[in-house]
C-alpha positions as CSV (number, residue, x, y, z in Angstrom):
1,M,-10.1,-24.2,6.9
2,R,-7.0,-25.4,8.6
3,R,-5.8,-27.0,5.4
4,Y,-6.5,-23.8,3.5
5,V,-4.6,-21.7,6.1
6,L,-1.6,-24.1,5.9
7,Q,-1.6,-23.9,2.1
8,R,-1.6,-20.1,2.2
9,L,1.2,-20.0,4.8
10,V,3.4,-22.2,2.6
11,A,2.5,-20.1,-0.5
12,S,3.3,-16.9,1.4
13,G,6.6,-18.2,2.6
14,L,7.6,-19.2,-1.0
15,T,6.4,-15.7,-2.2
16,L,8.6,-14.0,0.4
17,L,11.5,-16.2,-0.6
18,G,11.1,-15.1,-4.2
19,V,10.8,-11.5,-3.2
20,S,13.9,-11.7,-1.1
21,C,15.9,-13.2,-4.0
22,I,14.7,-10.6,-6.5
23,V,15.3,-7.6,-4.2
24,F,18.7,-8.9,-3.2
25,V,19.8,-9.0,-6.9
26,M,18.1,-5.8,-7.9
27,V,19.7,-3.6,-5.2
28,R,23.1,-4.8,-6.3
29,L,22.3,-3.8,-9.9
30,L,22.0,-0.2,-8.7
31,P,24.8,2.0,-10.2
32,G,27.5,3.2,-7.8
33,D,29.6,1.6,-5.1
34,P,27.9,1.5,-1.7
35,A,31.2,1.2,0.0
36,R,32.4,4.4,-1.7
37,V,29.1,6.2,-0.8
38,I,29.4,5.2,2.8
39,G,33.1,5.9,3.1
40,G,32.8,9.3,1.4
41,L,34.4,10.8,-1.7
42,L,37.6,11.6,0.2
43,A,38.1,8.1,1.6
44,S,41.2,6.2,0.4
45,E,41.0,2.9,-1.4
46,D,42.1,1.1,1.8
47,E,39.3,2.7,3.7
48,V,36.8,1.8,1.0
49,T,38.1,-1.8,0.9
50,A,37.6,-1.9,4.7
51,V,34.0,-0.7,4.4
52,R,33.4,-3.3,1.7
53,R,34.8,-6.0,3.9
54,Q,32.8,-4.9,6.9
55,L,29.5,-5.0,4.9
56,G,30.4,-8.4,3.4
57,L,30.4,-7.1,-0.1
58,D,33.7,-8.7,-0.9
59,R,32.1,-12.2,-0.8
60,A,30.3,-14.0,-3.6
61,L,26.7,-13.1,-4.2
62,Y,25.4,-16.5,-3.2
63,V,27.3,-16.4,0.0
64,Q,25.9,-12.9,0.8
65,Y,22.4,-14.1,0.0
66,G,22.8,-17.2,2.2
67,H,23.9,-15.1,5.2
68,F,21.0,-12.6,4.6
69,L,18.4,-15.4,4.3
70,A,19.7,-17.2,7.4
71,R,19.5,-14.0,9.5
72,A,16.1,-13.1,8.0
73,V,14.6,-16.4,9.1
74,R,15.6,-15.5,12.7
75,G,14.1,-12.0,12.4
76,D,17.4,-10.3,12.0
77,L,17.6,-8.2,8.9
78,G,21.1,-6.9,9.7
79,L,22.5,-3.5,10.5
80,S,21.8,-0.3,8.4
81,A,24.9,0.6,6.5
82,R,24.0,4.3,6.9
83,T,23.2,4.5,10.6
84,A,24.7,1.2,12.0
85,E,21.3,0.6,13.7
86,P,19.4,-2.6,13.4
87,V,17.2,-2.6,10.4
88,V,14.2,-4.1,12.3
89,R,14.4,-1.3,14.9
90,E,14.3,1.4,12.3
91,I,11.5,-0.2,10.4
92,V,9.4,-0.7,13.5
93,A,9.9,3.0,14.4
94,R,8.7,4.1,10.9
95,L,6.0,1.5,10.4
96,P,3.2,3.2,12.6
97,A,3.3,6.4,10.5
98,T,3.0,4.4,7.2
99,L,0.1,2.3,8.6
100,K,-1.7,5.3,9.9
101,L,-1.5,7.1,6.6
102,A,-2.6,3.9,4.7
103,L,-5.5,3.2,7.0
104,I,-6.8,6.7,6.9
105,S,-6.5,6.8,3.1
106,T,-8.2,3.4,2.8
107,L,-11.1,4.4,5.1
108,L,-11.6,7.6,3.1
109,A,-11.4,5.8,-0.2
110,T,-13.9,3.1,1.0
111,C,-16.5,5.5,2.3
112,L,-16.4,7.9,-0.7
113,G,-16.0,5.2,-3.3
114,V,-18.8,2.9,-2.0
115,V,-21.3,5.7,-1.4
116,S,-20.6,7.5,-4.7
117,G,-20.7,4.2,-6.6
118,V,-24.0,3.1,-5.1
119,V,-25.6,6.5,-5.8
120,A,-24.3,6.5,-9.4
121,A,-25.6,3.0,-10.0
122,T,-29.1,3.8,-8.6
123,H,-29.2,7.1,-10.6
124,L,-27.9,5.8,-13.9
125,Y,-27.1,8.3,-16.6
126,S,-27.9,11.2,-14.3
127,G,-25.8,14.3,-13.7
128,F,-24.3,12.7,-10.6
129,D,-23.4,9.5,-12.5
130,Y,-21.6,11.6,-15.1
131,L,-19.9,13.5,-12.4
132,V,-18.7,10.3,-10.7
133,S,-17.4,9.0,-14.0
134,L,-15.5,12.3,-14.6
135,A,-14.1,12.3,-11.0
136,T,-12.9,8.6,-11.3
137,L,-11.2,9.4,-14.6
138,F,-9.4,12.3,-12.9
139,G,-8.4,10.1,-9.9
140,V,-7.0,7.3,-12.1
141,S,-5.1,9.7,-14.4
142,M,-3.6,12.2,-12.0
143,P,-0.1,11.2,-10.7
144,V,0.0,11.3,-6.9
145,Y,3.2,13.4,-6.7
146,W,1.6,16.1,-9.0
147,L,-1.6,16.1,-7.1
148,G,0.3,16.4,-3.8
149,L,2.2,19.4,-5.1
150,I,-1.0,21.1,-6.2
151,L,-2.6,20.5,-2.8
152,I,0.5,21.9,-1.1
153,I,0.4,25.0,-3.3
154,V,-3.3,25.6,-2.8
155,F,-4.0,24.7,0.9
156,A,-0.6,25.2,2.4
157,V,1.0,28.1,0.5
158,E,-1.9,30.2,-0.8
159,L,-4.6,29.6,1.8
160,N,-2.3,28.6,4.7
161,W,-4.9,26.2,6.1
162,L,-2.9,23.1,6.5
163,P,0.8,22.2,7.0
164,A,2.8,21.4,3.9
165,A,5.0,18.7,5.4
166,G,5.8,16.7,8.5
167,A,3.6,14.9,11.0
168,D,3.8,17.1,14.1
169,E,0.6,19.2,13.7
170,P,-2.9,17.8,14.1
171,G,-3.8,18.5,10.4
172,S,-0.6,17.0,9.0
173,F,-2.3,13.9,7.7
174,V,-5.0,15.6,5.7
175,L,-3.1,16.5,2.6
176,P,-1.1,13.2,2.4
177,S,-4.2,11.1,3.0
178,L,-6.2,13.0,0.3
179,T,-3.4,12.6,-2.1
180,L,-2.9,8.9,-1.4
181,A,-6.7,8.2,-1.5
182,S,-7.2,9.8,-5.0
183,L,-6.5,6.6,-7.0
184,P,-8.2,4.1,-4.6
185,V,-11.4,6.1,-4.3
186,A,-11.7,6.2,-8.1
187,L,-11.1,2.4,-8.4
188,V,-13.5,1.6,-5.6
189,A,-16.2,3.9,-7.0
190,R,-15.9,2.2,-10.4
191,M,-16.0,-1.3,-9.0
192,T,-19.0,-0.4,-6.8
193,R,-20.9,1.1,-9.7
194,S,-20.4,-1.8,-12.1
195,T,-21.1,-4.4,-9.5
196,M,-24.2,-2.7,-8.2
197,L,-25.5,-2.4,-11.8
198,E,-25.1,-6.1,-12.2
199,V,-26.8,-7.0,-8.9
200,L,-29.7,-4.5,-9.3
201,G,-30.7,-6.3,-12.4
202,Q,-31.1,-9.7,-10.8
203,E,-34.3,-11.4,-9.9
204,F,-34.1,-11.2,-6.1
205,V,-33.9,-7.4,-6.3
206,R,-37.1,-7.2,-8.4
207,T,-38.7,-9.6,-6.0
208,A,-37.8,-7.4,-3.0
209,R,-39.2,-4.4,-4.7
210,A,-42.4,-6.3,-5.6
211,K,-42.9,-7.1,-1.9
212,G,-43.1,-3.3,-1.3
213,L,-39.8,-2.9,0.6
214,R,-38.4,0.6,0.8
215,E,-35.8,1.5,-1.8
216,Y,-33.2,2.1,0.8
217,T,-33.6,-1.4,2.2
218,V,-33.5,-3.0,-1.3
219,V,-30.4,-1.1,-2.3
220,Y,-28.3,-1.2,0.9
221,H,-29.5,-4.3,2.7
222,H,-30.0,-6.6,-0.2
223,A,-28.2,-5.4,-3.3
224,L,-25.1,-3.9,-1.7
225,R,-24.6,-7.0,0.6
226,N,-24.5,-9.3,-2.5
227,A,-22.1,-6.9,-4.2
228,L,-19.6,-6.7,-1.3
229,I,-17.2,-9.5,-2.3
230,P,-15.6,-7.7,-5.4
231,I,-15.7,-4.4,-3.5
232,I,-13.9,-5.9,-0.5
233,T,-11.4,-7.4,-2.8
234,A,-10.7,-4.1,-4.4
235,V,-10.4,-2.3,-1.1
236,G,-8.0,-5.0,0.3
237,L,-5.8,-4.8,-2.8
238,Q,-5.8,-1.1,-2.7
239,F,-4.7,-1.1,1.0
240,G,-1.8,-3.3,0.2
241,A,-0.9,-1.1,-2.8
242,L,-1.1,2.0,-0.6
243,L,1.6,0.6,1.7
244,G,4.0,0.5,-1.2
245,G,2.5,3.4,-3.1
246,A,3.1,5.7,-0.1
247,V,6.7,6.1,-1.2
248,L,6.0,9.1,-3.5
249,T,3.4,10.6,-1.2
250,E,5.7,10.4,1.9
251,T,8.5,11.9,-0.1
252,V,6.4,14.8,-1.3
253,F,5.0,15.6,2.1
254,G,8.0,14.7,4.2
255,W,5.9,12.1,6.1
256,P,8.2,10.1,8.5
257,G,7.2,6.7,7.3
258,M,8.8,3.7,5.6
259,G,8.4,5.1,2.2
260,Q,10.6,8.1,2.9
261,L,13.1,5.8,4.7
262,L,13.2,3.6,1.5
263,V,14.0,6.6,-0.7
264,E,16.8,7.7,1.7
265,S,18.2,4.2,1.8
266,I,18.2,3.8,-2.0
267,F,20.2,7.0,-2.4
268,A,22.6,6.0,0.3
269,R,23.0,2.5,-1.2
270,D,21.9,1.0,2.1
271,Y,21.4,-2.6,1.0
272,P,20.2,-4.1,4.3
273,M,17.6,-1.3,4.8
274,V,16.2,-1.5,1.3
275,Q,15.9,-5.3,1.5
276,G,14.2,-5.1,4.9
277,I,11.7,-2.5,3.8
278,V,10.7,-4.3,0.6
279,L,10.3,-7.5,2.5
280,M,8.1,-5.7,5.1
281,F,6.0,-4.2,2.3
282,S,5.6,-7.7,0.7
283,A,4.7,-9.4,4.0
284,L,2.0,-6.7,4.7
285,F,0.6,-7.1,1.2
286,I,0.4,-10.9,1.6
287,L,-1.2,-10.6,5.0
288,T,-3.8,-8.2,3.7
289,N,-4.7,-10.5,0.8
290,F,-5.0,-13.4,3.2
291,L,-7.3,-11.5,5.6
292,V,-9.5,-10.4,2.6
293,D,-9.8,-14.0,1.5
294,L,-10.9,-15.1,5.0
295,S,-13.4,-12.3,5.2
296,Y,-15.4,-13.8,2.3
297,V,-16.6,-16.6,4.7
298,F,-18.2,-14.0,7.0
299,I,-19.6,-11.9,4.2
300,D,-21.2,-14.8,2.3
301,P,-22.0,-18.0,4.3
302,R,-22.2,-20.0,1.1
303,I,-18.4,-19.8,0.6
304,H,-16.3,-22.5,2.2
305,Y,-12.6,-23.3,2.2
306,N,-11.7,-26.9,2.0
């Protein structure tokens, strides 16, 4: 186990290094001059040059990347070019809102997806099975920003049941979490249905039924437990994807998380903030995958990491 953890830590470090290099280059390929954006349209060339020198944009790219990497190793992601505040401080301030939204959406997607997938698998070709297939097709096909706008129009504008934006009111998380969970619940339901169909056809399930066990015990205590590994994998990957996929949802609903901060920083050409947020998203995604891999040992004792 120690050797496996060490290998994963090294691989994670190399992955973050690659991500930092890619995002460093990509943000500098964005059109527009960040010094001009920060200085303002009325700023003189001398003022723009001073801003560029202050941000270090007058140096060679490899020098800029070296300084960025040296600071990042120490936990210093620099200062925001837009607010002059430490990037780490602003990310930490926005991170809880994003994690809250992602956790609620993942919990919702897991509960609905697993239950509907199990029921669809145990009632194959029934009306509910076709309904689940239709719902999952809708969830996979519907863009989250379009679904978010529809929910706002129906529940916030027409019915006036829930707030349309912000995170101040108690029900503010309902519409964003439903929107964000639409794709994961469809994927988890499909994965659960297909995995359960495979497990329910195995010999140990027929043996359990032949012993006279209740159908509930056979399905949920025996079959579902053996189908958990691919389901847990899907849930873990979706949680990591939700952290990055919350960008559109947070923008539509005005949710004060890292996704909205990322969009604002891109428009403002705030290089340090964009780099810091992307690195944070990447680190959280890597950590999620690592925890999912470790959970296999507790789900199935036959799995060992050497």
